[in-house]
Structure formats: C-alpha cells, structure tokens
N, C-alpha and C positions, 0 to 999 in steps of 0.2 A: 192589715190583709198580712200574709208571706206569699210572697209572691220569686216564685223563681225565673231569673231571667238566662237567656240565650244569645251567644254569640256564637254565629260561625262565618260570615258574611263575606270575611273578607282573611288575612295574614291571620289571627287571632284567634285563639279555642275558647271562650268562657263560658262558667256557668257562675251564678252567685245565687242566693240567696239573701230576701227583701224584706224589713218590717214593714210596711209602709205608716202603720201603727208612731213607729218612732219615728221614722226616716234611719233607721239603721239598716244600714246594707250588713247582715250578719256574720255572712261568708263568701269571699268571691275564688276563684280560681280562674286563672284568665297565661296561657301561652301562644308565643306565636311562634308556628308551625309552619306558618304559609298554605302545605293542603295536609294531606292526612286527619282532615276532625272525624270523619265515620272512626276510623280504628278510635281515636281517643277520649271523643264527646263523650261519652257516657258514663267512665270512669270517671269523670271530670265532675258531673250531674254530682256522681254517688257522693266525690270528696268533701263539693261545695256544702251538699248537703246533711252531710256527718259532722262536716265543722262547725258547721251552726248549731246543731245542738238540736237538733228533728230528726223527722220523719218523712220520707216521701207524704204520706198523707195529711200532715199537716199542710202540704202546699195548698193556695188558696186559689193561685191564677198564675200562668204562663207567660208569657212575654219571650217572641224570641225575633230577631233579626230577621229581615227578607227581601233585606235589599234597598236599592242597586246596588252588585257588590260580585262576588264569584259564586258562576250560575253551579255550580256539584257542594261550595259551599253550605250555599241557599235552603239549597234541596235535602242536605243530612240537617240541618237543623228543624226544620220548619215540620220535617220528617219524624222528626225524635219531639217535638215541643209537643205536635196534634194527637200523638201516640199515646206519651205520658198522658194530654190531658182529658184526653178519652178512656182509658186505665182508670183516673182520678175523678171521671168527672166532673170537671171545671172549669171553667176557662180559660183560650188559646189565642191571646192578640198577638198581631204583628208589626212590628217597631221599622219604622223607615233608617236608612242608617245615613241619612241627608239631616235629619231631626236630631241624631244624635251628636253630630258631631256642631250641628249652629247652639246646640246646649252645650257646649266647651269654650264658646264665648263669654267671658262675661258680660252680667248685664247690663243692656245697653237699648237706650232707645232706637236705635239705628237700625234699619234696614241689615237684614243676614246674608247673605248671599252663601249658601253650602255645596262643596264642588267639588266633586269628586272625577280623578280624571280618566275616565271610558279610552284614553286614547284613541289610536285611527282618527287625531283631531277633533275629536267628541270631545266633550263633558257633561256629566251629569249632575244636575243642579235643583236647587230649590228657596225660595227666596222665605225665612221668617222674620218678625218683627215682632217685640213685646212675650216672644214662646210660642206665637202664630205662623203658623200659614198662609202665608199670599198670594200662595200658587200650587201647584201641582209637579211632584216630583218631574224634570224633564230630559231628556237626552238629548241637548244643540250639539252644532257644528264651534270649534275650539272660537272663531271671530264674534259668532254671539259671544258665547262666556265673556269677553274680554268684553266685548262693548258693554256688557252689563254689567262684570265688573268696575269703568269707569266711570262710573254715575256717582256722581258724589257725593261721601256721608254713605256711602254702601260697605259695609265690613265684611270680605271672603274671607270663610272657615274652609280649611281641606285642604286634600293634595293638590286639588288642577290651583291654589292659589299663588303657587310656583312661576306658572306659564305665563301671569302677566310679565314679570320680567324678562321672563326667557322662553316664549311660546313656543321650545323643541329642548327644554329642560326635563332630564334625566328623576319625575319625581318619587317620594318617599312615600310607600303604603299607609295606607290608611286604618287609622284604628280607633274599634267605637266602645268608649269606656263600658266597662259591664254595666257598674255602679248606674249611667247616667242611663244604659237601657233598661234597667232594672224600676227606676223611679219615673220613666214615662210608661214605663206598661205597670203599672200601678192606677195610673188617673186614665190609660187608652180603654176606651169601652168597646167590646169584638164589632165588627161587622162581615160577620159571618165565619167562615172558619179562617186564618191566618194564612196567606200563601203568597208565593215569592213576585217579587215584583220585580218584573222583567221587562226594562227598556230597549234592550234592545234583542236580538237573537242571540240565540249560540255561535258559539266558534264552528262546532262538528258540524258538519254535514252528511246526509246519504252519501253515498254510493251509488253513481246510477252511470249507465253503459252496458252493466253484464246484465249479459242474456243468460233466461231463465230457461233448461233444458225441462222438458215434457217427455214423458215416457211414453 
C-alpha cells in the first residue's frame, strides 16, 4: 500500500510517501518552520510525491497528525489531508502525536508514558505498552503527570520529560518523525473522517462587551 503521510501538528511541516509492502519510505520532506504550515504544505507534498517517482493517483491512503498540538497547524494538515482523500477517493486516517512519540522509544516491555508540555502547568499524556495504548489521550495537571512519571519502571518520552527534573524548565519543542507517522498510518483503520484531537480550548477568545448598533 502506498501511503502519503502529513505532519503539521507542531513546529515541523512534513510529508512522506511510504510503501507498506516493503516497509520503505520512498521520499520524505521535512522542515522545522514553527508557523506558516499553510504556505508550505502543498508544495512539500508535491515534492515528496515527485521525489518518490510516483504520482498522487498512486497514493492509496493518507495519514495525518491530528494532535494534540498546534491548533492552527492541525487544522491546516487535516483540511489538506481530507481534501486530497476526497479528490482521490481514498481513505484518510488520523494519527495521534502521543502515539508517534511513544514509537520513538526503543522496543521495551515497560510502560511508555508519552508526554507533551502543554504549558500553564499542564501536560498532554497517554500510556502505551508493547505498542498498544493503555488509556486515552488526556490533558492533566503537571502534578498529576509527575506522579504518573514517578511510577517504577515507567519510561517517559516527549518534551514534558524535562519537567521531571525541573518543573519550571524551558522545554524544547516536540518533533513527530514523519516516517513513524507513515508507518502508523498504514496500519490504522479509519473511524469516520480524520478530525483534530483538541484536548484544550483555543487561546483566542471572541471579543465581548461591544454593543451592536441597530439602524
């Protein structure tokens, strides 16, 4: 199966073409841009597909990171993935960024706690073991995360791991390797349309307190 993988959930903008039959990433393009995913994504998809030696019509499935992560970035990626899937008549699946982080940990029988610093003394977390999720993605207080991370034998991965030693540490941004996104996409079954995974409301709030004049 030929999979087109897309990631715009964080500071990276990335696309890859993956052949699941040979477990081969045929092409990948990734840039750490912070913002501006909407301006770069389609060109990066085109570059990845062209470099792979295939065309968009060869793609049989699309996978996209759906969060938790950047509200704007996630919307850009999901909209692009769903639009392409609709045009091509193929399946589109969502990939949780916490699962991607968990897959970066070398094979282990120990529980893996994937943790993204959500700031405001909050952390996005999810626990995995032997590749399977043990719970649902959640937004928890920093204190709760530190308690869970302290459980003997637990391996912690992701930006929030730096908070274990120093709860006030300035953490680095998380990166979600596009080859891992592609491999997860190939084995993920669609459950309806891919949609953003928002565990917290947006920072932007509608303005209030302005009277509307009536003619």
